[in-house]
N, C-alpha and C positions, 0 to 999 in steps of 0.2 A: 525031167530035167526042171530045174526052178524056174520060175518065171522072172521075167526081166522086172528091175525097178521101176523102169518107164512105162510098163504096161498098166493101161488105166481099166479097173473093173467097174461095173455098173455101181458097186457102194462107193468109189472113190470119186465118182461124178457128182459134184455139188449143183444145187439150183442158183442162178444167178443173184437172185434177191439175197439169199444167204450168204454168197459171197461178199456181196456189197456191204451187208451189215457187219459179217467178220471184219472187212477191211475199216470200217468206221470205228468199231469197236478197238482195233488195234491202234489206229490213230489216235483216239482218245486216252487210250491208258499210256500211250508213248508219251501224250503231252503232260498228262498228270504225273508220270514217273519224272520226265523233266523238271516240273515245277517242284516237286518234292526233293531233287537233288539239289537245285539251286536254293530252296528254303533251308533246307539242312547245312549247306555250304555257308550261308550267312550265319547259322546258328554256331557252327564249328569256328568259323572265323572269329566270331566274339568271345569264344573260349568261357571259362570257367563252368560251373556247375550244370550248367543249363545243356552246354555242349558235351558234356561226359554224360550226363542223363540221357541225352538225344543220342549218342553213339551206344549206349547199352541198349537202348530200346529199339535202335535200328537193328542192331546184330541178332537181337532175340526175335524179332519179327520175321527177318530172313530166315533163321532157322526153322521157327514154327510154320513158315510158308512152303518153306522145302519140304518139310517132314509130311504137311498133309496134302500135298499135292496129289499123292498116289490116289489117297481116297476120293479126293474131289474127283479125279478122272474116271474113278468106277462107279460114282454117285449116280445119278439119273438113267440108269438103263446103259447098256451096251453099244451106243452110237459111235462106231470105231472108225467111222469116215474120216478124212484128214479135217474136214472143216468142223465135224462134232468134238474131235481132240481138241482142235485150237479153241472155239468156243468155249468148251470148259476150262481150259487153261486161263484164257483172257478173263472168264468170269470168279476164276479163284483169285487171282490177282488183282482184278480191278476194284474191290469193295476196301480192302486194306489200303491200297494206295490211294484212292480218291478220299478214305478218312483222313490220311496222312496229310494229304495237301489242304484240307479243310481245316485241320487242325493246326498245322504249320503256319497257314495263312493268317490265322487269328493273332498269333503271338509275333509274327515277322513286323 
């Protein structure tokens, strides 16, 4: 008989300190993402070649991030706990999002 989705295994139970770090990292990423959306909106509203270039860059970055997520998830070992998978996904997206926030903040 298959296990219920609500059944917790020892591998699924995460340490409280790690969960707090995961929550903070998720919050930080969501803040950075909101800033990038806002800064890009300003650029798009201005129009012109800058907006066109930013649109192309945004689409290519999203395609690349999606294509490389699987290899990032398989990276440093096989910690397939929900917390481990979430941390890898957050770290995969955090760097490029933070770099975009810094780049767009300089030109806004």
